N, C-alpha and C positions, 0 to 999 in steps of 0.2 A: 697841951701841945702849943707851941709857939709857931707863928708864922715865919716861914723862910725869908720872906721879902715884906718890906712894909714900903709901897710905893707912894710917893708923896708929890704933888698935891693930889688928894682924892677927887672922885666924882662928888657932885653936890646932891645926887640922888642915886638910887638902886642901879647896880650894874646889871644889865639884861643879857650880855653876850660877851664872849672872850674869843679871840682868835690868835693862834700861836704858830710861829714858824721859827724854829732855832731859838734864838735869844730875843727875837721881836715878838711881842705881845700887843695886840690892839684890844682895847675895852670899849664897849658901847653902853651908853647909860639912858635912864629916864631923863637925865639933864640935857638931852639932845646933843651930847658931846662925844665924840671918838677921840680916844687917847692912844698915843703911840709911845710904847715903853720899851727901853732896852734893859733887859734882864741881867745881862752880864755887868752893866754899870749901875743898874738898880735905879734908873732915872727916867724921868719923862722927857721924851724927845720932842714931841709935838702934840698939841691939842688943836682938834678942829671943833670949834666952839659953834652952836647952832648947825651942826652938819646937816640935820634934818630939822623939820618944824615940829616933829613928834618924837616920842621915845624911840631909841634904837633898839630894835628886837632881835637882830640877827647880824652876824658878820661871817664872811667867809673869804678865802683867798682864791684867786683865779688860778688855773694851772699856769705854770710858768714862773709864779711867784712875784710879778711886778705889779699886780693890782689887788685891791681889796673891794669887796662887795659889802654894802650895807643895806639893810631893810629896816623900815620903821613902821610904827603903829598906823601910820596913815597910808600904807600900801605903797610907798616909793622904794624903789630899787636904785641905789646910786654906785657908780664906780669910782675908785679913787687911785692915784698913783701911790704907792706905798713909800717911795722915797721922798717925794715933795708934799705928799698929802694934798694935792690938788684934785679937785673933782674933775673926771673926764667925761661923765655923762650921767643921765638918769632917765628913768622909765617908770610910769605907773604900772606896776606889775598886779596889784590887787585893789579892791575896794575896802578891804579890811587888813588888820596887822599882818606882817610878814613875820612869823613866827620862827622860821628856819631858812636857812639858805645853804645849798651844797652845789658842787660842780663836778663834772667830769671833764674829759679832755676836750670836749665841743660844746657842752650844753650847761646852762644854768638852771638849777631846779629851786624853786620857792614854795613854802607851805604857808597857807593862811586858813583862817576859820572859814 
């Protein structure tokens, strides 16, 4: 089986999390980088290098679709503007890795060991 897309340039370490909305894909990696991909154009739109000081373990969109949440192995949760990829805020959510993130209309839920 051949891949449908081959997105370049790749991450420098293993991808830990993916978050998809329409043709917009965000990938988070052990290389501490979050990448924003346009699947319709099959190209990298933006790379947030050193977005965390540790592995990116979880990604999720906030309801409304304008913000991305990222969680890392160090327990930090960050909020990003998906258009500009600027960080909007951060909070220490856990003392151990954030393994999963999800939301509902008013709350953010994180899972850790």
